[in-house]
PyMOL Python script that loads the backbone (N, CA, C, O; Angstrom):
from pymol import cmd

cmd.read_pdbstr("""\
ATOM      1  N   ASP A   1      -3.867  -3.921  -0.699  1.00  0.00           N
ATOM      2  CA  ASP A   1      -3.736  -4.855  -1.795  1.00  0.00           C
ATOM      3  C   ASP A   1      -2.989  -6.078  -1.264  1.00  0.00           C
ATOM      4  O   ASP A   1      -1.821  -5.949  -0.897  1.00  0.00           O
ATOM      5  N   PRO A   2      -3.600  -7.242  -1.207  1.00  0.00           N
ATOM      6  CA  PRO A   2      -2.979  -8.420  -0.613  1.00  0.00           C
ATOM      7  C   PRO A   2      -1.861  -9.047  -1.447  1.00  0.00           C
ATOM      8  O   PRO A   2      -1.112  -9.882  -0.938  1.00  0.00           O
ATOM      9  N   ALA A   3      -1.738  -8.668  -2.690  1.00  0.00           N
ATOM     10  CA  ALA A   3      -0.650  -9.140  -3.546  1.00  0.00           C
ATOM     11  C   ALA A   3      -0.264  -7.984  -4.454  1.00  0.00           C
ATOM     12  O   ALA A   3      -0.588  -7.990  -5.642  1.00  0.00           O
ATOM     13  N   CYS A   4       0.425  -6.996  -3.904  1.00  0.00           N
ATOM     14  CA  CYS A   4       0.588  -5.717  -4.605  1.00  0.00           C
ATOM     15  C   CYS A   4       1.613  -5.725  -5.727  1.00  0.00           C
ATOM     16  O   CYS A   4       1.636  -4.799  -6.537  1.00  0.00           O
ATOM     17  N   GLY A   5       2.457  -6.738  -5.797  1.00  0.00           N
ATOM     18  CA  GLY A   5       3.449  -6.776  -6.872  1.00  0.00           C
ATOM     19  C   GLY A   5       4.316  -5.534  -6.823  1.00  0.00           C
ATOM     20  O   GLY A   5       4.906  -5.230  -5.786  1.00  0.00           O
ATOM     21  N   THR A   6       4.402  -4.816  -7.924  1.00  0.00           N
ATOM     22  CA  THR A   6       5.207  -3.596  -7.963  1.00  0.00           C
ATOM     23  C   THR A   6       4.412  -2.356  -7.576  1.00  0.00           C
ATOM     24  O   THR A   6       4.933  -1.242  -7.620  1.00  0.00           O
ATOM     25  N   GLY A   7       3.163  -2.547  -7.202  1.00  0.00           N
ATOM     26  CA  GLY A   7       2.350  -1.439  -6.713  1.00  0.00           C
ATOM     27  C   GLY A   7       1.544  -0.709  -7.776  1.00  0.00           C
ATOM     28  O   GLY A   7       1.113   0.422  -7.550  1.00  0.00           O
ATOM     29  N   GLY A   8       1.332  -1.325  -8.917  1.00  0.00           N
ATOM     30  CA  GLY A   8       0.591  -0.671 -10.005  1.00  0.00           C
ATOM     31  C   GLY A   8      -0.822  -0.273  -9.625  1.00  0.00           C
ATOM     32  O   GLY A   8      -1.245   0.850  -9.901  1.00  0.00           O
ATOM     33  N   PHE A   9      -1.556  -1.178  -8.996  1.00  0.00           N
ATOM     34  CA  PHE A   9      -2.928  -0.865  -8.576  1.00  0.00           C
ATOM     35  C   PHE A   9      -2.922   0.252  -7.542  1.00  0.00           C
ATOM     36  O   PHE A   9      -3.748   1.164  -7.598  1.00  0.00           O
ATOM     37  N   LEU A  10      -1.991   0.179  -6.601  1.00  0.00           N
ATOM     38  CA  LEU A  10      -1.926   1.195  -5.556  1.00  0.00           C
ATOM     39  C   LEU A  10      -1.575   2.570  -6.126  1.00  0.00           C
ATOM     40  O   LEU A  10      -2.122   3.578  -5.679  1.00  0.00           O
ATOM     41  N   THR A  11      -0.673   2.625  -7.104  1.00  0.00           N
ATOM     42  CA  THR A  11      -0.328   3.922  -7.694  1.00  0.00           C
ATOM     43  C   THR A  11      -1.516   4.517  -8.436  1.00  0.00           C
ATOM     44  O   THR A  11      -1.723   5.730  -8.398  1.00  0.00           O
ATOM     45  N   CYS A  12      -2.298   3.680  -9.110  1.00  0.00           N
ATOM     46  CA  CYS A  12      -3.517   4.169  -9.775  1.00  0.00           C
ATOM     47  C   CYS A  12      -4.510   4.703  -8.745  1.00  0.00           C
ATOM     48  O   CYS A  12      -5.154   5.728  -8.968  1.00  0.00           O
ATOM     49  N   ALA A  13      -4.627   4.004  -7.621  1.00  0.00           N
ATOM     50  CA  ALA A  13      -5.518   4.457  -6.556  1.00  0.00           C
ATOM     51  C   ALA A  13      -5.038   5.786  -5.990  1.00  0.00           C
ATOM     52  O   ALA A  13      -5.846   6.676  -5.727  1.00  0.00           O
ATOM     53  N   ILE A  14      -3.727   5.926  -5.799  1.00  0.00           N
ATOM     54  CA  ILE A  14      -3.171   7.180  -5.287  1.00  0.00           C
ATOM     55  C   ILE A  14      -3.461   8.321  -6.242  1.00  0.00           C
ATOM     56  O   ILE A  14      -3.895   9.391  -5.815  1.00  0.00           O
ATOM     57  N   GLU A  15      -3.228   8.107  -7.532  1.00  0.00           N
ATOM     58  CA  GLU A  15      -3.482   9.154  -8.527  1.00  0.00           C
ATOM     59  C   GLU A  15      -4.953   9.549  -8.544  1.00  0.00           C
ATOM     60  O   GLU A  15      -5.278  10.730  -8.667  1.00  0.00           O
ATOM     61  N   HIS A  16      -5.835   8.577  -8.424  1.00  0.00           N
ATOM     62  CA  HIS A  16      -7.271   8.870  -8.401  1.00  0.00           C
ATOM     63  C   HIS A  16      -7.635   9.668  -7.147  1.00  0.00           C
ATOM     64  O   HIS A  16      -8.379  10.646  -7.225  1.00  0.00           O
ATOM     65  N   LEU A  17      -7.116   9.253  -6.002  1.00  0.00           N
ATOM     66  CA  LEU A  17      -7.446   9.926  -4.741  1.00  0.00           C
ATOM     67  C   LEU A  17      -6.778  11.292  -4.611  1.00  0.00           C
ATOM     68  O   LEU A  17      -7.287  12.155  -3.896  1.00  0.00           O
ATOM     69  N   ASN A  18      -5.651  11.506  -5.286  1.00  0.00           N
ATOM     70  CA  ASN A  18      -4.977  12.807  -5.237  1.00  0.00           C
ATOM     71  C   ASN A  18      -5.885  13.932  -5.737  1.00  0.00           C
ATOM     72  O   ASN A  18      -5.754  15.075  -5.300  1.00  0.00           O
ATOM     73  N   LYS A  19      -6.795  13.616  -6.643  1.00  0.00           N
ATOM     74  CA  LYS A  19      -7.725  14.622  -7.176  1.00  0.00           C
ATOM     75  C   LYS A  19      -8.694  15.111  -6.103  1.00  0.00           C
ATOM     76  O   LYS A  19      -9.257  16.198  -6.230  1.00  0.00           O
ATOM     77  N   GLN A  20      -8.896  14.321  -5.050  1.00  0.00           N
ATOM     78  CA  GLN A  20      -9.855  14.649  -4.010  1.00  0.00           C
ATOM     79  C   GLN A  20      -9.212  15.307  -2.784  1.00  0.00           C
ATOM     80  O   GLN A  20      -9.920  15.727  -1.869  1.00  0.00           O
ATOM     81  N   ILE A  21      -7.902  15.398  -2.758  1.00  0.00           N
ATOM     82  CA  ILE A  21      -7.202  15.943  -1.589  1.00  0.00           C
ATOM     83  C   ILE A  21      -7.303  17.465  -1.592  1.00  0.00           C
ATOM     84  O   ILE A  21      -6.953  18.133  -2.565  1.00  0.00           O
ATOM     85  N   LYS A  22      -7.791  17.985  -0.473  1.00  0.00           N
ATOM     86  CA  LYS A  22      -7.947  19.439  -0.327  1.00  0.00           C
ATOM     87  C   LYS A  22      -7.113  19.998   0.822  1.00  0.00           C
ATOM     88  O   LYS A  22      -6.688  21.152   0.768  1.00  0.00           O
ATOM     89  N   THR A  23      -6.870  19.188   1.871  1.00  0.00           N
ATOM     90  CA  THR A  23      -6.176  19.687   3.057  1.00  0.00           C
ATOM     91  C   THR A  23      -5.007  18.772   3.424  1.00  0.00           C
ATOM     92  O   THR A  23      -4.830  17.690   2.865  1.00  0.00           O
ATOM     93  N   ALA A  24      -4.227  19.249   4.379  1.00  0.00           N
ATOM     94  CA  ALA A  24      -3.112  18.437   4.873  1.00  0.00           C
ATOM     95  C   ALA A  24      -3.622  17.185   5.588  1.00  0.00           C
ATOM     96  O   ALA A  24      -2.972  16.140   5.561  1.00  0.00           O
ATOM     97  N   ASP A  25      -4.788  17.295   6.226  1.00  0.00           N
ATOM     98  CA  ASP A  25      -5.373  16.113   6.873  1.00  0.00           C
ATOM     99  C   ASP A  25      -5.762  15.060   5.846  1.00  0.00           C
ATOM    100  O   ASP A  25      -5.615  13.863   6.091  1.00  0.00           O
ATOM    101  N   ASP A  26      -6.260  15.508   4.690  1.00  0.00           N
ATOM    102  CA  ASP A  26      -6.586  14.570   3.610  1.00  0.00           C
ATOM    103  C   ASP A  26      -5.329  13.842   3.146  1.00  0.00           C
ATOM    104  O   ASP A  26      -5.350  12.631   2.925  1.00  0.00           O
ATOM    105  N   ARG A  27      -4.237  14.587   3.001  1.00  0.00           N
ATOM    106  CA  ARG A  27      -2.964  14.002   2.563  1.00  0.00           C
ATOM    107  C   ARG A  27      -2.476  12.975   3.596  1.00  0.00           C
ATOM    108  O   ARG A  27      -2.006  11.897   3.233  1.00  0.00           O
ATOM    109  N   LYS A  28      -2.590  13.321   4.878  1.00  0.00           N
ATOM    110  CA  LYS A  28      -2.169  12.410   5.943  1.00  0.00           C
ATOM    111  C   LYS A  28      -3.015  11.138   5.939  1.00  0.00           C
ATOM    112  O   LYS A  28      -2.491  10.038   6.116  1.00  0.00           O
ATOM    113  N   ARG A  29      -4.324  11.293   5.734  1.00  0.00           N
ATOM    114  CA  ARG A  29      -5.214  10.129   5.694  1.00  0.00           C
ATOM    115  C   ARG A  29      -4.844   9.210   4.532  1.00  0.00           C
ATOM    116  O   ARG A  29      -4.845   7.989   4.683  1.00  0.00           O
ATOM    117  N   LEU A  30      -4.527   9.794   3.372  1.00  0.00           N
ATOM    118  CA  LEU A  30      -4.108   8.983   2.225  1.00  0.00           C
ATOM    119  C   LEU A  30      -2.823   8.222   2.555  1.00  0.00           C
ATOM    120  O   LEU A  30      -2.700   7.037   2.247  1.00  0.00           O
ATOM    121  N   GLN A  31      -1.865   8.912   3.185  1.00  0.00           N
ATOM    122  CA  GLN A  31      -0.602   8.280   3.560  1.00  0.00           C
ATOM    123  C   GLN A  31      -0.832   7.063   4.458  1.00  0.00           C
ATOM    124  O   GLN A  31      -0.130   6.057   4.346  1.00  0.00           O
ATOM    125  N   GLU A  32      -1.820   7.163   5.348  1.00  0.00           N
ATOM    126  CA  GLU A  32      -2.073   6.104   6.320  1.00  0.00           C
ATOM    127  C   GLU A  32      -2.929   4.957   5.782  1.00  0.00           C
ATOM    128  O   GLU A  32      -2.925   3.866   6.351  1.00  0.00           O
ATOM    129  N   THR A  33      -3.658   5.190   4.697  1.00  0.00           N
ATOM    130  CA  THR A  33      -4.610   4.179   4.236  1.00  0.00           C
ATOM    131  C   THR A  33      -4.103   3.309   3.086  1.00  0.00           C
ATOM    132  O   THR A  33      -4.756   2.330   2.724  1.00  0.00           O
ATOM    133  N   ILE A  34      -2.972   3.644   2.517  1.00  0.00           N
ATOM    134  CA  ILE A  34      -2.417   2.820   1.445  1.00  0.00           C
ATOM    135  C   ILE A  34      -1.676   1.644   2.078  1.00  0.00           C
ATOM    136  O   ILE A  34      -0.693   1.836   2.793  1.00  0.00           O
ATOM    137  N   HIS A  35      -2.153   0.426   1.814  1.00  0.00           N
ATOM    138  CA  HIS A  35      -1.555  -0.790   2.378  1.00  0.00           C
ATOM    139  C   HIS A  35      -1.341  -1.817   1.274  1.00  0.00           C
ATOM    140  O   HIS A  35      -2.156  -1.947   0.361  1.00  0.00           O
ATOM    141  N   GLY A  36      -0.240  -2.541   1.373  1.00  0.00           N
ATOM    142  CA  GLY A  36       0.034  -3.605   0.422  1.00  0.00           C
ATOM    143  C   GLY A  36       0.934  -4.660   1.033  1.00  0.00           C
ATOM    144  O   GLY A  36       1.665  -4.403   1.990  1.00  0.00           O
ATOM    145  N   VAL A  37       0.867  -5.844   0.464  1.00  0.00           N
ATOM    146  CA  VAL A  37       1.701  -6.968   0.902  1.00  0.00           C
ATOM    147  C   VAL A  37       2.277  -7.621  -0.350  1.00  0.00           C
ATOM    148  O   VAL A  37       1.558  -7.867  -1.319  1.00  0.00           O
ATOM    149  N   GLU A  38       3.564  -7.896  -0.322  1.00  0.00           N
ATOM    150  CA  GLU A  38       4.200  -8.603  -1.434  1.00  0.00           C
ATOM    151  C   GLU A  38       5.180  -9.619  -0.878  1.00  0.00           C
ATOM    152  O   GLU A  38       5.931  -9.332   0.054  1.00  0.00           O
ATOM    153  N   LYS A  39       5.163 -10.806  -1.458  1.00  0.00           N
ATOM    154  CA  LYS A  39       5.979 -11.916  -0.970  1.00  0.00           C
ATOM    155  C   LYS A  39       7.419 -11.856  -1.480  1.00  0.00           C
ATOM    156  O   LYS A  39       8.358 -12.096  -0.720  1.00  0.00           O
ATOM    157  N   LYS A  40       7.592 -11.542  -2.746  1.00  0.00           N
ATOM    158  CA  LYS A  40       8.928 -11.610  -3.345  1.00  0.00           C
ATOM    159  C   LYS A  40       9.715 -10.315  -3.102  1.00  0.00           C
ATOM    160  O   LYS A  40       9.142  -9.226  -3.127  1.00  0.00           O
ATOM    161  N   PRO A  41      11.019 -10.435  -2.869  1.00  0.00           N
ATOM    162  CA  PRO A  41      11.828  -9.269  -2.500  1.00  0.00           C
ATOM    163  C   PRO A  41      11.910  -8.167  -3.562  1.00  0.00           C
ATOM    164  O   PRO A  41      11.741  -6.993  -3.233  1.00  0.00           O
ATOM    165  N   LEU A  42      12.162  -8.516  -4.819  1.00  0.00           N
ATOM    166  CA  LEU A  42      12.322  -7.478  -5.837  1.00  0.00           C
ATOM    167  C   LEU A  42      11.026  -6.710  -6.093  1.00  0.00           C
ATOM    168  O   LEU A  42      11.062  -5.480  -6.101  1.00  0.00           O
ATOM    169  N   PRO A  43       9.878  -7.372  -6.305  1.00  0.00           N
ATOM    170  CA  PRO A  43       8.645  -6.603  -6.460  1.00  0.00           C
ATOM    171  C   PRO A  43       8.321  -5.760  -5.218  1.00  0.00           C
ATOM    172  O   PRO A  43       7.776  -4.663  -5.342  1.00  0.00           O
ATOM    173  N   HIS A  44       8.652  -6.264  -4.026  1.00  0.00           N
ATOM    174  CA  HIS A  44       8.428  -5.488  -2.807  1.00  0.00           C
ATOM    175  C   HIS A  44       9.247  -4.202  -2.839  1.00  0.00           C
ATOM    176  O   HIS A  44       8.737  -3.128  -2.518  1.00  0.00           O
ATOM    177  N   LEU A  45      10.505  -4.310  -3.225  1.00  0.00           N
ATOM    178  CA  LEU A  45      11.366  -3.134  -3.339  1.00  0.00           C
ATOM    179  C   LEU A  45      10.820  -2.158  -4.379  1.00  0.00           C
ATOM    180  O   LEU A  45      10.811  -0.947  -4.157  1.00  0.00           O
ATOM    181  N   LEU A  46      10.367  -2.686  -5.508  1.00  0.00           N
ATOM    182  CA  LEU A  46       9.809  -1.827  -6.555  1.00  0.00           C
ATOM    183  C   LEU A  46       8.514  -1.161  -6.103  1.00  0.00           C
ATOM    184  O   LEU A  46       8.273   0.001  -6.432  1.00  0.00           O
ATOM    185  N   ALA A  47       7.682  -1.873  -5.357  1.00  0.00           N
ATOM    186  CA  ALA A  47       6.443  -1.286  -4.837  1.00  0.00           C
ATOM    187  C   ALA A  47       6.756  -0.163  -3.861  1.00  0.00           C
ATOM    188  O   ALA A  47       6.122   0.891  -3.901  1.00  0.00           O
ATOM    189  N   THR A  48       7.726  -0.381  -2.991  1.00  0.00           N
ATOM    190  CA  THR A  48       8.124   0.653  -2.040  1.00  0.00           C
ATOM    191  C   THR A  48       8.633   1.887  -2.775  1.00  0.00           C
ATOM    192  O   THR A  48       8.270   3.013  -2.435  1.00  0.00           O
ATOM    193  N   THR A  49       9.474   1.671  -3.785  1.00  0.00           N
ATOM    194  CA  THR A  49       9.992   2.775  -4.591  1.00  0.00           C
ATOM    195  C   THR A  49       8.860   3.492  -5.313  1.00  0.00           C
ATOM    196  O   THR A  49       8.841   4.722  -5.377  1.00  0.00           O
ATOM    197  N   ASN A  50       7.924   2.732  -5.851  1.00  0.00           N
ATOM    198  CA  ASN A  50       6.769   3.302  -6.555  1.00  0.00           C
ATOM    199  C   ASN A  50       5.937   4.186  -5.616  1.00  0.00           C
ATOM    200  O   ASN A  50       5.457   5.244  -6.022  1.00  0.00           O
ATOM    201  N   MET A  51       5.772   3.757  -4.384  1.00  0.00           N
ATOM    202  CA  MET A  51       5.013   4.559  -3.413  1.00  0.00           C
ATOM    203  C   MET A  51       5.711   5.887  -3.144  1.00  0.00           C
ATOM    204  O   MET A  51       5.059   6.928  -3.066  1.00  0.00           O
ATOM    205  N   ILE A  52       7.024   5.855  -3.004  1.00  0.00           N
ATOM    206  CA  ILE A  52       7.787   7.084  -2.782  1.00  0.00           C
ATOM    207  C   ILE A  52       7.639   8.013  -3.983  1.00  0.00           C
ATOM    208  O   ILE A  52       7.437   9.216  -3.816  1.00  0.00           O
ATOM    209  N   LEU A  53       7.737   7.465  -5.188  1.00  0.00           N
ATOM    210  CA  LEU A  53       7.617   8.274  -6.399  1.00  0.00           C
ATOM    211  C   LEU A  53       6.224   8.873  -6.573  1.00  0.00           C
ATOM    212  O   LEU A  53       6.055   9.864  -7.284  1.00  0.00           O
ATOM    213  N   HIS A  54       5.226   8.272  -5.925  1.00  0.00           N
ATOM    214  CA  HIS A  54       3.857   8.773  -6.035  1.00  0.00           C
ATOM    215  C   HIS A  54       3.399   9.521  -4.782  1.00  0.00           C
ATOM    216  O   HIS A  54       2.201   9.674  -4.543  1.00  0.00           O
ATOM    217  N   GLY A  55       4.361   9.982  -3.990  1.00  0.00           N
ATOM    218  CA  GLY A  55       4.043  10.891  -2.902  1.00  0.00           C
ATOM    219  C   GLY A  55       3.797  10.274  -1.542  1.00  0.00           C
ATOM    220  O   GLY A  55       3.467  10.994  -0.599  1.00  0.00           O
ATOM    221  N   ILE A  56       3.945   8.967  -1.406  1.00  0.00           N
ATOM    222  CA  ILE A  56       3.822   8.344  -0.087  1.00  0.00           C
ATOM    223  C   ILE A  56       5.195   8.487   0.573  1.00  0.00           C
ATOM    224  O   ILE A  56       6.146   7.802   0.199  1.00  0.00           O
ATOM    225  N   GLU A  57       5.287   9.376   1.548  1.00  0.00           N
ATOM    226  CA  GLU A  57       6.581   9.755   2.105  1.00  0.00           C
ATOM    227  C   GLU A  57       7.294   8.600   2.806  1.00  0.00           C
ATOM    228  O   GLU A  57       8.492   8.400   2.605  1.00  0.00           O
ATOM    229  N   VAL A  58       6.569   7.844   3.624  1.00  0.00           N
ATOM    230  CA  VAL A  58       7.152   6.706   4.343  1.00  0.00           C
ATOM    231  C   VAL A  58       6.281   5.489   4.055  1.00  0.00           C
ATOM    232  O   VAL A  58       5.293   5.259   4.752  1.00  0.00           O
ATOM    233  N   PRO A  59       6.635   4.708   3.036  1.00  0.00           N
ATOM    234  CA  PRO A  59       5.778   3.579   2.640  1.00  0.00           C
ATOM    235  C   PRO A  59       5.935   2.354   3.526  1.00  0.00           C
ATOM    236  O   PRO A  59       6.189   1.257   3.028  1.00  0.00           O
ATOM    237  N   ASN A  60       5.785   2.530   4.836  1.00  0.00           N
ATOM    238  CA  ASN A  60       5.952   1.400   5.742  1.00  0.00           C
ATOM    239  C   ASN A  60       4.730   0.484   5.771  1.00  0.00           C
ATOM    240  O   ASN A  60       4.757  -0.547   6.443  1.00  0.00           O
ATOM    241  N   GLN A  61       3.659   0.838   5.056  1.00  0.00           N
ATOM    242  CA  GLN A  61       2.488  -0.032   4.973  1.00  0.00           C
ATOM    243  C   GLN A  61       2.623  -1.060   3.849  1.00  0.00           C
ATOM    244  O   GLN A  61       1.736  -1.894   3.665  1.00  0.00           O
ATOM    245  N   ILE A  62       3.706  -1.007   3.110  1.00  0.00           N
ATOM    246  CA  ILE A  62       3.969  -2.022   2.091  1.00  0.00           C
ATOM    247  C   ILE A  62       4.844  -3.076   2.760  1.00  0.00           C
ATOM    248  O   ILE A  62       6.052  -2.897   2.910  1.00  0.00           O
ATOM    249  N   ARG A  63       4.218  -4.167   3.153  1.00  0.00           N
ATOM    250  CA  ARG A  63       4.911  -5.198   3.929  1.00  0.00           C
ATOM    251  C   ARG A  63       5.492  -6.276   3.032  1.00  0.00           C
ATOM    252  O   ARG A  63       4.926  -6.618   1.994  1.00  0.00           O
ATOM    253  N   HIS A  64       6.635  -6.804   3.456  1.00  0.00           N
ATOM    254  CA  HIS A  64       7.235  -7.962   2.786  1.00  0.00           C
ATOM    255  C   HIS A  64       6.772  -9.184   3.554  1.00  0.00           C
ATOM    256  O   HIS A  64       7.337  -9.528   4.592  1.00  0.00           O
ATOM    257  N   ASP A  65       5.740  -9.838   3.040  1.00  0.00           N
ATOM    258  CA  ASP A  65       5.096 -10.935   3.756  1.00  0.00           C
ATOM    259  C   ASP A  65       4.345 -11.791   2.748  1.00  0.00           C
ATOM    260  O   ASP A  65       4.277 -11.452   1.567  1.00  0.00           O
ATOM    261  N   ASN A  66       3.788 -12.892   3.209  1.00  0.00           N
ATOM    262  CA  ASN A  66       2.991 -13.784   2.372  1.00  0.00           C
ATOM    263  C   ASN A  66       1.556 -13.766   2.887  1.00  0.00           C
ATOM    264  O   ASN A  66       1.287 -14.273   3.976  1.00  0.00           O
ATOM    265  N   THR A  67       0.660 -13.206   2.143  1.00  0.00           N
ATOM    266  CA  THR A  67      -0.741 -13.105   2.537  1.00  0.00           C
ATOM    267  C   THR A  67      -1.371 -14.472   2.757  1.00  0.00           C
ATOM    268  O   THR A  67      -2.248 -14.622   3.607  1.00  0.00           O
ATOM    269  N   LEU A  68      -0.936 -15.459   2.005  1.00  0.00           N
ATOM    270  CA  LEU A  68      -1.539 -16.792   2.080  1.00  0.00           C
ATOM    271  C   LEU A  68      -0.887 -17.686   3.139  1.00  0.00           C
ATOM    272  O   LEU A  68      -1.209 -18.871   3.224  1.00  0.00           O
ATOM    273  N   ALA A  69       0.011 -17.142   3.934  1.00  0.00           N
ATOM    274  CA  ALA A  69       0.710 -17.951   4.933  1.00  0.00           C
ATOM    275  C   ALA A  69      -0.187 -18.358   6.098  1.00  0.00           C
ATOM    276  O   ALA A  69       0.129 -19.288   6.840  1.00  0.00           O
ATOM    277  N   ARG A  70      -1.300 -17.659   6.251  1.00  0.00           N
ATOM    278  CA  ARG A  70      -2.236 -18.025   7.319  1.00  0.00           C
ATOM    279  C   ARG A  70      -3.662 -17.922   6.792  1.00  0.00           C
ATOM    280  O   ARG A  70      -3.918 -17.185   5.840  1.00  0.00           O
ATOM    281  N   PRO A  71      -4.589 -18.654   7.400  1.00  0.00           N
ATOM    282  CA  PRO A  71      -5.969 -18.659   6.912  1.00  0.00           C
ATOM    283  C   PRO A  71      -6.645 -17.288   7.069  1.00  0.00           C
ATOM    284  O   PRO A  71      -6.312 -16.515   7.967  1.00  0.00           O
ATOM    285  N   LEU A  72      -7.575 -17.014   6.199  1.00  0.00           N
ATOM    286  CA  LEU A  72      -8.297 -15.736   6.214  1.00  0.00           C
ATOM    287  C   LEU A  72      -8.973 -15.486   7.559  1.00  0.00           C
ATOM    288  O   LEU A  72      -9.025 -14.345   8.018  1.00  0.00           O
ATOM    289  N   ILE A  73      -9.474 -16.504   8.176  1.00  0.00           N
ATOM    290  CA  ILE A  73     -10.184 -16.358   9.453  1.00  0.00           C
ATOM    291  C   ILE A  73      -9.281 -15.800  10.560  1.00  0.00           C
ATOM    292  O   ILE A  73      -9.767 -15.186  11.510  1.00  0.00           O
ATOM    293  N   SER A  74      -7.976 -16.012  10.434  1.00  0.00           N
ATOM    294  CA  SER A  74      -7.054 -15.529  11.462  1.00  0.00           C
ATOM    295  C   SER A  74      -6.689 -14.050  11.292  1.00  0.00           C
ATOM    296  O   SER A  74      -6.096 -13.460  12.195  1.00  0.00           O
ATOM    297  N   TRP A  75      -7.034 -13.444  10.152  1.00  0.00           N
ATOM    298  CA  TRP A  75      -6.776 -12.023   9.943  1.00  0.00           C
ATOM    299  C   TRP A  75      -7.810 -11.207  10.706  1.00  0.00           C
ATOM    300  O   TRP A  75      -9.011 -11.414  10.539  1.00  0.00           O
ATOM    301  N   ARG A  76      -7.362 -10.303  11.522  1.00  0.00           N
ATOM    302  CA  ARG A  76      -8.280  -9.420  12.256  1.00  0.00           C
ATOM    303  C   ARG A  76      -8.935  -8.462  11.280  1.00  0.00           C
ATOM    304  O   ARG A  76      -8.380  -8.206  10.212  1.00  0.00           O
ATOM    305  N   PRO A  77     -10.111  -7.918  11.616  1.00  0.00           N
ATOM    306  CA  PRO A  77     -10.802  -6.984  10.708  1.00  0.00           C
ATOM    307  C   PRO A  77      -9.931  -5.799  10.292  1.00  0.00           C
ATOM    308  O   PRO A  77     -10.013  -5.344   9.151  1.00  0.00           O
ATOM    309  N   LYS A  78      -9.106  -5.299  11.199  1.00  0.00           N
ATOM    310  CA  LYS A  78      -8.258  -4.158  10.868  1.00  0.00           C
ATOM    311  C   LYS A  78      -7.189  -4.534   9.832  1.00  0.00           C
ATOM    312  O   LYS A  78      -6.727  -3.669   9.088  1.00  0.00           O
ATOM    313  N   GLU A  79      -6.796  -5.802   9.774  1.00  0.00           N
ATOM    314  CA  GLU A  79      -5.769  -6.254   8.839  1.00  0.00           C
ATOM    315  C   GLU A  79      -6.332  -6.582   7.459  1.00  0.00           C
ATOM    316  O   GLU A  79      -5.576  -6.684   6.492  1.00  0.00           O
ATOM    317  N   ARG A  80      -7.626  -6.744   7.360  1.00  0.00           N
ATOM    318  CA  ARG A  80      -8.230  -7.162   6.086  1.00  0.00           C
ATOM    319  C   ARG A  80      -8.320  -6.032   5.099  1.00  0.00           C
ATOM    320  O   ARG A  80      -8.804  -6.224   3.983  1.00  0.00           O
TER     321      ARG A  80
END
""", "prot")
cmd.dss("prot")
cmd.show_as("cartoon", "prot")
cmd.util.cbc("prot")
cmd.orient("prot")
């Protein structure tokens, strides 16, 4: 989520995907695929807290950054 705010969209996605988790590998894949970026400090903190409350053990994919700080063309495919 390029502008995750407090992580509302991501928490809904986690809850939806939790229904499909059957193995520990599925859980690990979910942990690794949740990504978000938030510019402002307080919403970033709330998003990180929200991820922990929804089972993301180490929410290091929620970055404190500005998505619009560089042009879209400079984002590598893996970052998009």
